[in-house]
VOSEKOL-640667 format. One record per residue: residue in three letters; x negated, y, z negated of N, C-alpha, C, O, CB in turn. Coordinates in pm, 1 decimal. Glycine has a CB too. Layout:
(titor 'ALA',(X,Y,Z),(X,Y,Z),(X,Y,Z),(X,Y,Z),(X,Y,Z)),
...
//
This chain:
(titor 'MET',(-100.2,-84.6,-8.2),(-20.7,7.3,-19.5),(-90.2,81.6,87.3),(-158.0,39.6,181.0),(-0.1,64.1,-155.4)),
(titor 'ARG',(-58.2,201.7,52.1),(-167.2,356.7,78.6),(-0.5,459.7,-1.0),(116.7,428.2,-21.4),(-231.4,413.9,352.6)),
(titor 'ALA',(-67.8,562.2,-18.3),(68.7,660.6,-45.2),(-26.9,818.1,-103.9),(-138.7,803.0,-153.1),(207.1,569.6,-208.8)),
(titor 'ALA',(-2.5,874.0,-98.3),(70.3,1034.7,-109.1),(127.2,1083.5,-165.8),(240.5,1035.4,-162.0),(131.0,1079.0,-52.0)),
(titor 'GLU',(115.3,1209.2,-263.2),(164.9,1308.2,-339.5),(208.5,1406.8,-243.1),(131.6,1427.3,-149.2),(70.2,1358.4,-438.2)),
(titor 'GLY',(342.1,1487.0,-249.0),(371.7,1584.8,-199.5),(443.2,1662.6,-275.3),(457.3,1608.2,-384.8),(415.6,1564.6,-103.2)),
(titor 'LYS',(513.1,1798.3,-268.4),(599.7,1872.5,-306.5),(697.7,1825.7,-224.2),(680.7,1751.9,-127.2),(570.7,2003.3,-306.7)),
(titor 'LEU',(870.1,1899.8,-291.8),(933.3,1929.7,-242.3),(912.5,2110.5,-152.1),(867.9,2201.9,-221.4),(1016.9,1888.2,-333.1)),
(titor 'GLY',(940.9,2132.2,-37.0),(956.4,2219.0,-30.9),(1082.5,2314.0,53.0),(1115.6,2400.9,-27.8),(857.9,2220.0,-17.6)),
(titor 'ARG',(1150.6,2327.6,160.9),(1279.0,2409.8,194.7),(1317.1,2269.1,245.0),(1259.5,2167.9,285.0),(1279.6,2562.8,310.1)),
(titor 'VAL',(1479.2,2325.9,216.6),(1545.0,2232.8,268.9),(1683.0,2278.2,310.6),(1749.0,2362.3,249.7),(1544.3,2129.5,183.9)),
(titor 'PHE',(1711.4,2229.8,394.2),(1725.5,2273.2,579.9),(1820.9,2187.1,604.6),(1789.8,2072.3,636.5),(1582.5,2243.3,703.3)),
(titor 'VAL',(1982.0,2233.3,592.8),(2060.8,2221.3,694.1),(2137.2,2217.8,770.4),(2230.7,2292.5,741.6),(2067.5,2206.5,706.8)),
(titor 'ILE',(2153.5,2150.6,889.4),(2137.3,2157.9,1026.9),(2273.6,2091.8,1095.3),(2318.1,1980.3,1068.3),(1998.6,2082.2,1067.7)),
(titor 'ARG',(2306.4,2147.6,1151.0),(2410.9,2064.6,1259.9),(2423.5,2051.1,1390.0),(2472.5,2143.2,1455.3),(2517.7,2096.0,1253.6)),
(titor 'LEU',(2381.0,1933.0,1450.8),(2358.8,1909.4,1608.3),(2489.0,1904.8,1664.2),(2586.6,1848.1,1615.1),(2279.2,1771.8,1649.0)),
(titor 'ASP',(2481.6,1993.1,1811.6),(2612.2,2002.4,1906.3),(2586.7,1871.8,1953.2),(2489.2,1799.1,1934.0),(2625.6,2128.0,2032.7)),
(titor 'ASP',(2730.6,1846.9,2043.3),(2745.0,1764.7,2133.4),(2663.0,1781.2,2244.9),(2659.8,1879.1,2319.5),(2859.5,1761.5,2162.3)),
(titor 'GLY',(2582.1,1656.4,2252.7),(2537.0,1629.0,2394.2),(2360.1,1624.8,2342.8),(2288.2,1532.0,2379.8),(2595.2,1775.1,2529.3)),
(titor 'ASP',(2295.9,1763.0,2235.4),(2173.2,1773.6,2110.3),(2109.2,1610.0,2153.3),(2159.4,1506.1,2110.5),(2254.8,1790.6,1895.0)),
(titor 'LYS',(2003.8,1615.4,2234.8),(1861.4,1487.8,2195.8),(1840.5,1453.4,2052.4),(1845.0,1546.7,1972.2),(1693.1,1548.2,2238.1)),
(titor 'ILE',(1821.8,1351.3,2015.4),(1784.8,1326.4,1922.3),(1670.2,1187.1,1913.5),(1700.0,1068.9,1930.5),(1900.1,1327.2,1860.9)),
(titor 'PRO',(1582.3,1223.6,1893.1),(1498.1,1318.4,1773.0),(1415.0,1476.1,1795.4),(1351.3,1554.1,1724.5),(1372.4,1217.9,1724.1)),
(titor 'ASP',(1478.1,1463.8,1998.3),(1376.1,1571.1,2039.5),(1392.1,1679.8,1965.3),(1294.7,1747.9,1933.0),(1382.1,1613.6,2177.7)),
(titor 'CYS',(1515.4,1710.1,1928.9),(1572.5,1896.7,1890.0),(1570.9,1854.2,1727.2),(1630.5,1943.1,1666.5),(1792.4,1971.1,1968.2)),
(titor 'ILE',(1534.3,1773.1,1655.9),(1520.5,1798.7,1516.8),(1318.6,1807.9,1502.3),(1260.5,1862.7,1408.7),(1616.6,1645.8,1416.3)),
(titor 'GLU',(1260.0,1749.3,1603.2),(1103.3,1765.6,1655.2),(1106.7,1934.6,1601.6),(1074.5,2002.3,1504.0),(1068.9,1731.5,1868.4)),
(titor 'LYS',(1172.2,1950.2,1744.3),(1178.0,2078.7,1808.9),(1212.9,2228.2,1698.0),(1179.6,2346.6,1701.7),(1301.9,2054.1,1926.7)),
(titor 'PHE',(1318.1,2120.9,1581.3),(1302.2,2249.2,1495.0),(1206.1,2246.5,1391.3),(1217.0,2317.5,1291.3),(1424.1,2284.7,1429.9)),
(titor 'ALA',(1143.4,2194.0,1403.8),(1043.1,2133.7,1267.8),(944.7,2230.8,1329.2),(902.7,2313.9,1248.7),(983.9,1933.0,1248.7)),
(titor 'ILE',(874.0,2245.3,1514.8),(786.8,2350.9,1516.9),(817.7,2463.0,1495.9),(773.3,2544.0,1414.6),(734.8,2360.6,1605.6)),
(titor 'GLU',(911.7,2471.8,1584.7),(1014.1,2592.2,1533.8),(979.6,2663.2,1391.3),(933.8,2777.5,1388.4),(1169.9,2526.8,1515.4)),
(titor 'LYS',(1003.8,2590.2,1277.4),(997.9,2630.6,1169.7),(863.0,2597.8,1087.5),(868.3,2585.5,965.2),(1107.4,2589.3,1120.0)),
(titor 'ASN',(790.8,2589.5,1129.8),(660.3,2522.4,1052.7),(667.6,2385.5,979.0),(608.4,2353.0,876.1),(614.9,2617.5,941.9)),
(titor 'ILE',(731.2,2331.8,1035.3),(760.8,2150.8,882.4),(669.8,2071.7,974.2),(689.7,2056.9,1094.8),(994.3,2025.4,855.5)),
(titor 'SER',(556.8,2016.9,897.9),(491.6,1874.4,968.6),(565.6,1805.8,844.9),(654.4,1748.7,908.3),(283.6,1847.0,988.2)),
(titor 'HIS',(584.9,1779.1,737.5),(615.1,1695.3,651.3),(768.2,1670.2,663.6),(829.4,1766.0,711.0),(568.1,1740.4,525.3)),
(titor 'GLY',(829.6,1580.6,636.5),(986.1,1575.4,578.4),(1013.8,1450.6,584.8),(949.5,1358.1,634.6),(1102.5,1655.1,655.1)),
(titor 'HIS',(1175.3,1453.2,498.5),(1225.0,1305.7,487.6),(1370.9,1384.9,567.1),(1393.8,1505.6,559.6),(1237.6,1211.4,290.0)),
(titor 'LEU',(1450.6,1291.7,635.7),(1616.9,1325.0,632.8),(1675.1,1276.6,633.6),(1636.6,1162.4,658.6),(1680.6,1371.8,688.8)),
(titor 'ILE',(1824.0,1288.4,611.9),(1950.4,1219.8,644.6),(2020.7,1226.8,741.3),(1963.4,1301.8,820.2),(2024.1,1234.8,577.6)),
(titor 'MET',(2109.2,1193.8,780.8),(2198.5,1238.0,892.2),(2321.6,1135.7,913.7),(2328.9,1012.9,909.9),(2110.8,1249.7,1028.7)),
(titor 'VAL',(2423.7,1247.7,940.3),(2544.8,1159.4,926.5),(2662.0,1183.4,1065.5),(2724.2,1289.3,1074.7),(2619.9,1203.7,766.3)),
(titor 'GLY',(2672.7,1113.0,1128.6),(2747.7,1219.0,1220.6),(2846.6,1099.9,1337.5),(2928.8,1023.0,1287.6),(2600.8,1341.6,1322.7)),
(titor 'GLY',(2818.6,1102.8,1508.9),(2847.6,1074.7,1637.0),(2760.9,1035.4,1773.8),(2716.9,1129.0,1840.5),(2904.0,1167.9,1656.6)),
(titor 'VAL',(2746.1,955.5,1798.9),(2588.7,917.2,1889.8),(2647.1,903.5,2038.0),(2748.6,960.0,2078.7),(2493.5,736.1,1835.8)),
(titor 'THR',(2601.3,856.2,2078.5),(2637.3,722.3,2252.3),(2490.4,800.2,2279.3),(2438.2,897.7,2225.4),(2837.0,758.6,2434.6)),
(titor 'ASP',(2445.4,703.5,2397.4),(2370.1,701.3,2527.8),(2251.8,676.8,2426.4),(2263.4,661.7,2304.8),(2371.3,847.7,2647.4)),
(titor 'GLY',(2103.0,675.6,2521.2),(2064.5,598.9,2471.6),(2025.9,470.2,2434.4),(2102.1,386.9,2483.4),(2083.9,622.2,2451.9)),
(titor 'GLN',(1910.5,407.6,2346.4),(1853.5,317.6,2301.6),(1822.9,317.7,2194.2),(1789.2,408.1,2117.7),(1781.2,294.2,2350.4)),
(titor 'VAL',(1837.8,175.5,2179.8),(1755.6,175.0,1980.7),(1727.6,6.1,1982.8),(1799.5,-90.9,2006.8),(1920.1,232.6,1785.8)),
(titor 'VAL',(1545.2,28.5,1934.2),(1409.2,-82.6,1877.1),(1557.9,-159.4,1786.7),(1615.7,-105.6,1692.3),(1218.6,16.8,1736.4)),
(titor 'VAL',(1596.4,-305.7,1852.8),(1629.9,-377.0,1680.1),(1516.2,-508.5,1706.7),(1526.7,-624.5,1746.4),(1853.7,-455.7,1640.6)),
(titor 'GLY',(1432.6,-443.2,1673.0),(1281.0,-568.3,1640.2),(1195.0,-648.5,1745.8),(1173.9,-612.1,1861.5),(1333.8,-705.8,1556.3)),
(titor 'PRO',(1171.7,-707.2,1715.3),(1029.1,-730.5,1773.9),(1097.4,-835.5,1877.4),(1212.4,-872.7,1854.3),(889.4,-796.3,1654.8)),
(titor 'ARG',(1036.1,-877.6,1977.2),(1110.9,-943.7,2065.6),(1059.2,-1092.9,2027.3),(1130.9,-1188.1,1996.5),(1089.8,-890.7,2221.6)),
(titor 'ILE',(919.3,-1090.3,2036.7),(862.6,-1194.4,1917.4),(761.4,-1218.9,1798.9),(639.1,-1211.4,1811.4),(830.3,-1271.4,1967.0)),
(titor 'SER',(830.4,-1250.1,1678.4),(783.7,-1160.4,1520.2),(623.1,-1129.9,1552.6),(579.3,-1017.2,1575.7),(799.1,-1282.7,1337.2)),
(titor 'ASP',(535.8,-1264.5,1549.6),(444.1,-1254.5,1546.6),(301.0,-1257.2,1699.6),(203.2,-1330.1,1715.9),(460.4,-1331.5,1452.3)),
(titor 'GLN',(348.3,-1159.6,1769.2),(290.9,-1106.8,1895.8),(283.7,-1002.6,1884.5),(373.1,-921.3,1861.1),(342.4,-1124.1,2006.4)),
(titor 'MET',(124.6,-980.7,1906.5),(81.3,-846.8,1924.2),(-7.3,-763.5,1990.7),(-126.7,-774.1,1962.5),(61.3,-823.5,1850.3)),
(titor 'PRO',(48.9,-635.7,2121.4),(118.6,-605.0,2004.8),(239.4,-657.8,2047.7),(258.4,-746.0,2131.4),(121.0,-459.5,1958.5)),
(titor 'SER',(323.4,-591.4,1978.1),(450.3,-580.6,1983.8),(530.9,-509.9,2129.6),(495.0,-407.6,2188.0),(472.0,-507.6,1861.0)),
(titor 'ASP',(675.3,-619.5,2172.8),(704.9,-617.2,2225.3),(884.2,-588.9,2177.7),(944.0,-681.7,2123.0),(634.1,-694.3,2278.3)),
(titor 'PRO',(959.0,-450.6,2205.8),(998.6,-464.6,2174.2),(1136.5,-434.7,2209.2),(1154.7,-353.6,2300.0),(943.9,-455.2,2119.3)),
(titor 'MET',(1254.5,-497.1,2140.9),(1385.3,-559.0,2179.7),(1456.4,-453.0,2186.5),(1425.7,-393.9,2083.0),(1447.5,-662.4,2091.6)),
(titor 'LEU',(1536.8,-385.8,2244.7),(1588.2,-249.7,2305.2),(1770.3,-339.7,2393.5),(1812.0,-423.8,2473.1),(1417.1,-161.4,2463.2)),
(titor 'LEU',(1816.6,-209.9,2273.0),(2044.8,-225.0,2318.8),(2047.0,-127.7,2329.6),(1987.3,-51.9,2253.1),(2200.1,-272.3,2209.3)),
(titor 'PRO',(2155.7,-67.4,2484.8),(2160.8,83.7,2513.3),(2301.7,81.7,2385.4),(2376.6,-7.5,2345.8),(2199.7,143.4,2722.7)),
(titor 'VAL',(2290.0,193.5,2360.1),(2406.4,269.6,2253.0),(2513.8,326.3,2404.0),(2486.3,434.0,2457.0),(2312.0,451.7,2119.6)),
(titor 'GLU',(2612.8,253.4,2449.3),(2662.5,325.7,2507.8),(2803.7,322.6,2434.0),(2840.9,245.2,2345.8),(2644.5,298.9,2641.2)),
(titor 'GLU',(2867.0,420.2,2489.9),(2990.9,514.2,2391.6),(2970.3,527.7,2310.6),(2889.7,453.9,2253.9),(3109.1,490.1,2358.5)),
(titor 'ALA',(3042.9,655.5,2235.3),(3044.8,753.4,2088.3),(3084.4,627.9,1965.6),(3173.4,543.4,1975.3),(3202.0,909.4,2095.0)),
(titor 'HIS',(2980.1,649.2,1842.1),(2903.5,566.9,1770.0),(2914.8,622.0,1630.8),(2861.6,733.0,1628.0),(2764.1,557.3,1823.4)),
(titor 'GLU',(2964.2,586.4,1513.0),(2956.0,660.2,1401.5),(2812.5,621.8,1345.4),(2791.0,504.6,1314.4),(3078.0,632.4,1304.9)),
(titor 'VAL',(2693.5,738.8,1329.1),(2577.8,718.4,1277.6),(2582.1,721.2,1181.5),(2685.3,771.0,1136.6),(2497.5,771.4,1301.8)),
(titor 'MET',(2467.8,667.2,1070.6),(2405.6,728.6,966.3),(2252.7,690.8,923.5),(2199.0,580.4,915.3),(2491.2,706.4,861.8)),
(titor 'GLY',(2207.9,806.0,902.0),(1996.7,771.6,914.3),(1958.4,814.5,907.8),(1972.6,932.9,938.4),(1899.2,739.6,985.1)),
(titor 'LEU',(1797.4,720.9,823.1),(1742.4,826.9,750.7),(1590.6,822.0,859.5),(1561.0,742.1,948.4),(1728.1,790.8,555.4)),
(titor 'GLY',(1508.9,956.3,800.7),(1369.4,898.5,863.6),(1301.2,1019.8,795.5),(1343.6,1084.6,699.8),(1348.6,880.4,1057.9)),
(titor 'VAL',(1157.2,1040.8,882.9),(1079.6,1010.4,758.8),(1008.2,1123.8,912.4),(1017.2,1083.6,1028.4),(1019.3,810.7,669.2)),
(titor 'LEU',(937.7,1272.3,872.8),(861.3,1342.4,924.3),(736.1,1377.4,946.6),(692.9,1470.5,878.7),(886.9,1391.1,906.0)),
(titor 'ALA',(646.5,1313.5,1045.3),(498.7,1337.3,984.0),(435.1,1411.1,1114.2),(491.2,1383.5,1220.3),(404.7,1175.9,933.5)),
(titor 'PRO',(329.6,1497.8,1120.1),(256.8,1455.6,1258.9),(142.6,1337.1,1349.8),(85.8,1233.1,1316.5),(203.6,1549.5,1266.3)),
(titor 'GLY',(147.6,1406.2,1457.0),(110.4,1300.1,1516.1),(-65.7,1306.8,1509.2),(-126.7,1329.7,1404.8),(182.5,1298.4,1663.6)),
(titor 'GLU',(-132.7,1281.2,1645.2),(-248.3,1252.2,1627.8),(-361.2,1400.7,1682.3),(-473.2,1446.7,1660.2),(-258.8,1107.3,1707.4)),
(titor 'ASP',(-205.6,1434.0,1786.2),(-194.3,1612.0,1802.2),(-110.2,1699.7,1751.5),(-45.1,1796.8,1790.0),(-172.5,1654.5,1920.2)),
(titor 'GLY',(-136.7,1614.0,1612.8),(-67.8,1766.2,1499.9),(63.6,1799.4,1500.5),(106.8,1858.8,1401.7),(-122.1,1921.2,1538.7)),
(titor 'LYS',(168.5,1762.9,1629.8),(276.9,1722.7,1643.5),(351.7,1662.5,1572.1),(300.6,1558.1,1531.6),(276.5,1681.2,1710.4)),
(titor 'PRO',(511.5,1690.8,1515.8),(580.8,1669.8,1418.7),(647.8,1539.9,1520.4),(679.7,1549.3,1639.0),(669.8,1807.0,1352.8)),
(titor 'VAL',(654.5,1448.0,1452.3),(730.0,1327.1,1505.3),(789.7,1261.1,1405.4),(737.2,1255.9,1294.2),(649.9,1231.6,1576.5)),
(titor 'LEU',(911.0,1200.5,1434.0),(1037.5,1184.2,1358.7),(1100.9,1004.0,1367.8),(1204.6,966.4,1422.5),(1155.0,1306.8,1437.7)),
(titor 'HIS',(994.1,916.8,1292.2),(1073.8,757.6,1284.1),(1212.3,809.2,1218.4),(1243.5,886.1,1127.5),(980.9,615.4,1162.6)),
(titor 'LEU',(1283.5,721.3,1318.2),(1419.5,759.4,1269.4),(1512.8,641.8,1282.2),(1558.1,640.8,1396.7),(1476.8,881.3,1348.6)),
(titor 'HIS',(1569.2,520.6,1193.3),(1611.6,460.6,1169.9),(1755.2,437.5,1163.6),(1775.6,550.1,1209.0),(1558.9,457.0,1115.5)),
(titor 'ALA',(1796.0,421.6,1158.0),(2026.4,439.0,1159.7),(2096.6,303.5,1218.1),(2054.6,225.5,1303.6),(2112.0,600.0,1318.1)),
(titor 'ALA',(2235.5,302.1,1131.9),(2358.9,283.6,1165.7),(2401.1,259.7,1241.4),(2297.6,194.1,1230.4),(2409.7,332.1,1156.7)),
(titor 'LEU',(2451.2,238.2,1321.6),(2586.5,267.3,1409.0),(2652.9,182.1,1462.4),(2625.6,72.7,1511.9),(2575.0,338.3,1508.2)),
(titor 'GLY',(2834.1,295.6,1437.2),(2920.0,173.7,1441.5),(3024.3,191.9,1496.2),(3091.8,292.5,1474.6),(2951.6,119.3,1331.2)),
(titor 'ARG',(3061.6,90.9,1584.4),(3199.7,115.0,1660.6),(3265.6,7.4,1718.8),(3204.1,-71.0,1791.0),(3186.7,204.4,1768.2)),
(titor 'SER',(3442.7,-10.8,1683.6),(3488.8,-98.7,1677.0),(3499.5,-224.5,1566.4),(3571.6,-324.0,1559.0),(3457.5,-109.9,1761.4)),
(titor 'GLY',(3421.6,-185.1,1507.3),(3417.4,-311.8,1377.6),(3284.8,-373.4,1438.5),(3295.4,-495.6,1427.7),(3578.3,-452.1,1367.4)),
(titor 'GLN',(3155.3,-337.4,1502.6),(3048.4,-375.0,1505.6),(2945.3,-315.6,1442.3),(2941.8,-193.7,1425.2),(3030.6,-387.2,1601.1)),
(titor 'THR',(2867.8,-383.4,1408.7),(2711.7,-261.9,1359.3),(2579.9,-301.8,1431.4),(2539.6,-416.8,1448.4),(2654.6,-275.0,1162.6)),
(titor 'LEU',(2523.8,-193.7,1468.3),(2457.7,-196.8,1555.9),(2370.7,-99.9,1497.2),(2395.6,19.4,1514.3),(2515.6,-183.9,1676.1)),
(titor 'THR',(2204.2,-160.5,1384.4),(2100.4,-129.0,1268.5),(1968.2,-122.9,1406.8),(1979.5,-206.6,1496.4),(2083.3,-287.3,1107.3)),
(titor 'GLY',(1848.1,-19.3,1413.0),(1742.1,-15.3,1450.2),(1702.2,164.3,1470.3),(1744.1,266.9,1416.8),(1742.0,-113.8,1570.5)),
(titor 'CYS',(1610.7,136.9,1565.1),(1510.0,265.5,1576.4),(1516.8,366.0,1686.8),(1446.1,361.5,1787.4),(1373.1,219.1,1587.3)),
(titor 'LEU',(1599.3,449.4,1663.1),(1637.6,527.1,1735.7),(1579.5,600.0,1887.8),(1626.0,713.6,1877.7),(1652.9,590.3,1652.1)),
(titor 'ARG',(1524.0,596.6,1985.5),(1438.2,635.7,2083.0),(1510.3,762.1,2135.4),(1627.8,791.0,2112.8),(1410.5,522.4,2189.6)),
(titor 'PRO',(1412.9,839.8,2216.1),(1421.9,925.7,2247.5),(1562.7,944.6,2319.1),(1599.5,844.6,2380.6),(1318.5,942.3,2296.1)),
(titor 'GLY',(1628.9,1029.5,2321.9),(1694.0,1092.8,2453.6),(1902.3,986.1,2356.9),(2016.0,1007.5,2398.8),(1572.1,989.9,2698.1)),
(titor 'VAL',(1887.8,949.6,2311.4),(1981.4,890.0,2245.0),(2072.3,1047.8,2200.7),(2004.2,1135.4,2147.4),(1909.1,781.8,2113.6)),
(titor 'LYS',(2203.8,1072.2,2222.3),(2242.5,1223.1,2231.9),(2342.6,1188.4,2105.3),(2361.8,1073.6,2065.3),(2319.8,1293.3,2401.7)),
(titor 'THR',(2405.1,1310.4,2047.1),(2501.7,1349.0,1964.8),(2617.0,1375.6,2028.4),(2638.4,1447.8,2125.8),(2467.1,1447.5,1894.6)),
(titor 'TRP',(2704.2,1295.8,1949.2),(2816.1,1319.4,2055.0),(2918.4,1337.2,1968.6),(2939.1,1255.1,1879.3),(2847.2,1203.8,2164.1)),
(titor 'LEU',(3025.0,1490.9,1991.8),(3011.8,1571.0,1902.0),(2979.1,1647.8,1751.3),(2996.0,1768.2,1731.8),(3052.1,1569.3,1923.0)),
(titor 'VAL',(2949.1,1589.9,1691.3),(2823.8,1674.4,1586.4),(2716.5,1586.2,1501.4),(2722.6,1466.5,1529.4),(2906.4,1766.7,1455.3)),
(titor 'VAL',(2647.4,1611.0,1431.4),(2543.7,1520.6,1386.6),(2472.2,1583.5,1260.6),(2359.3,1632.3,1263.9),(2440.6,1492.9,1504.9)),
(titor 'GLU',(2546.6,1576.5,1158.0),(2498.2,1701.6,1050.2),(2372.7,1622.8,939.0),(2376.1,1525.1,864.0),(2669.2,1767.9,935.3)),
(titor 'VAL',(2247.4,1743.4,983.7),(2136.6,1654.7,901.9),(2126.6,1751.7,761.6),(2170.3,1861.8,728.1),(1960.2,1637.7,999.2)),
(titor 'ILE',(2039.0,1639.7,696.9),(1976.6,1756.7,569.9),(1861.6,1715.0,593.7),(1816.3,1600.6,590.6),(2017.9,1751.9,391.2)),
(titor 'LEU',(1802.3,1838.2,624.4),(1588.0,1766.7,627.0),(1565.9,1875.4,507.3),(1598.7,1993.5,496.5),(1430.1,1817.1,838.0)),
(titor 'TYR',(1469.8,1750.8,390.3),(1409.8,1807.9,293.9),(1206.7,1834.7,356.3),(1137.2,1744.7,403.5),(1449.8,1689.9,147.0)),
(titor 'GLU',(1193.1,1879.3,349.3),(1080.0,1950.8,383.8),(935.1,1899.4,280.7),(947.3,1926.8,161.4),(1126.7,2116.2,365.1)),
(titor 'ILE',(870.3,1864.4,301.5),(764.7,1780.5,241.5),(643.4,1910.7,195.2),(625.1,1981.9,293.9),(702.1,1648.5,372.0)),
(titor 'THR',(581.6,1945.1,106.4),(493.2,2022.8,105.6),(337.5,1957.9,44.3),(344.4,1873.4,-45.0),(555.1,2132.8,34.3)),
(titor 'GLY',(224.1,1993.6,87.1),(95.3,1910.2,23.7),(52.4,1780.1,19.6),(-14.0,1729.5,-70.8),(91.4,1920.5,-86.9)),
(titor 'VAL',(88.5,1731.7,110.9),(97.7,1612.7,179.3),(2.1,1563.9,289.8),(44.9,1584.3,403.4),(211.7,1615.6,227.2)),
(titor 'LYS',(-133.1,1496.5,280.1),(-195.9,1440.3,412.7),(-90.7,1316.5,397.1),(-61.2,1248.0,299.2),(-389.2,1399.7,416.8)),
(titor 'ALA',(-40.7,1315.0,548.9),(-29.8,1219.3,594.9),(-1.7,1221.7,795.8),(78.7,1269.4,875.8),(73.8,1168.8,496.5)),
(titor 'GLN',(-68.0,1176.9,796.2),(-30.6,1149.6,965.2),(-4.5,976.3,1021.3),(-26.2,865.3,972.7),(-185.2,1214.3,1064.6)),
(titor 'ARG',(68.1,1042.3,1181.5),(98.6,908.9,1232.2),(0.9,889.1,1347.9),(-14.4,962.9,1445.3),(252.9,893.3,1277.9)),
(titor 'VAL',(-65.2,770.0,1317.2),(-279.5,704.1,1349.1),(-201.6,624.5,1497.3),(-81.9,652.3,1489.4),(-401.2,510.0,1157.7)),
(titor 'MET',(-228.2,535.3,1629.4),(-185.2,488.6,1647.7),(-303.1,353.8,1620.0),(-425.9,362.3,1619.4),(-118.9,540.7,1739.0)),
(titor 'HIS',(-202.8,211.8,1594.9),(-288.2,106.7,1508.5),(-270.9,-17.0,1659.4),(-173.8,-75.5,1707.4),(-191.4,47.4,1305.7)),
(titor 'PRO',(-419.6,-13.5,1694.1),(-382.7,-79.2,1821.1),(-366.3,-190.6,1863.0),(-359.3,-239.1,1976.0),(-437.0,-59.4,1888.4)),
(titor 'ARG',(-355.5,-260.4,1682.4),(-285.5,-410.8,1737.8),(-123.4,-400.8,1729.1),(-48.4,-451.0,1812.8),(-337.8,-557.6,1627.8)),
(titor 'SER',(-90.7,-344.0,1639.7),(67.7,-288.8,1677.8),(113.0,-244.2,1757.7),(233.0,-251.7,1784.0),(117.4,-217.9,1629.6)),
(titor 'GLY',(26.1,-182.1,1822.0),(84.3,-57.5,1970.4),(189.4,61.2,1857.9),(285.0,121.6,1906.6),(244.9,-180.0,2151.6)),
(titor 'PHE',(157.0,74.2,1734.8),(270.1,149.8,1689.9),(172.2,256.8,1628.0),(55.7,230.9,1597.7),(386.6,68.4,1584.3)),
(titor 'ALA',(234.7,384.7,1612.1),(169.5,507.3,1555.2),(198.0,459.4,1430.6),(318.7,435.3,1428.6),(222.0,659.5,1592.3)),
(titor 'LEU',(145.5,432.6,1321.6),(170.7,438.0,1184.7),(159.1,490.1,1086.0),(36.5,498.7,1079.2),(152.9,389.2,1152.2)),
(titor 'LEU',(215.6,555.7,956.0),(178.8,617.5,863.5),(30.3,591.1,833.9),(-18.2,479.4,816.3),(263.0,593.2,767.8)),
(titor 'GLU',(-64.1,757.9,829.2),(-186.2,690.9,754.2),(-156.2,866.5,617.0),(-99.5,975.0,629.8),(-402.0,668.7,899.1)),
(titor 'THR',(-253.2,779.8,474.4),(-230.8,874.4,401.0),(-346.8,901.4,386.5),(-445.5,866.6,451.3),(-159.1,861.9,299.6)),
(titor 'GLY',(-330.9,993.1,261.5),(-499.1,1033.6,176.4),(-589.3,1128.5,264.6),(-700.1,1163.6,223.9),(-613.8,874.1,152.0)),
//
């Protein structure tokens, strides 16, 4: 396990509007507000795009992600961690549960998922922490490194 300590900074209440792309619009907001690290919760509706629902083969590296489409409007509830990539720009790692017609799809939202009508986000800024997403050659993922 690896850990870094920070402090709670600003708290933002954000409304995403119909058609806003997730996570793109949240990463853009973070750049505009100079937020490098944060945690967010979100509720609302999403449509279109894809969700990673796990690796195709669990012990194969680098991982070959299984992608499922998000078609039609889904209710959504998600949690995410915002941290800078190796280029210093904020990157949102966002997992969510999406529901429609009694069925649930859970996974990592890929860029391009769109807001359906509205998504409400609470973004908690974390200050004074040193953490960055660094490409992990074995897995092919940009993993959170602290210290």
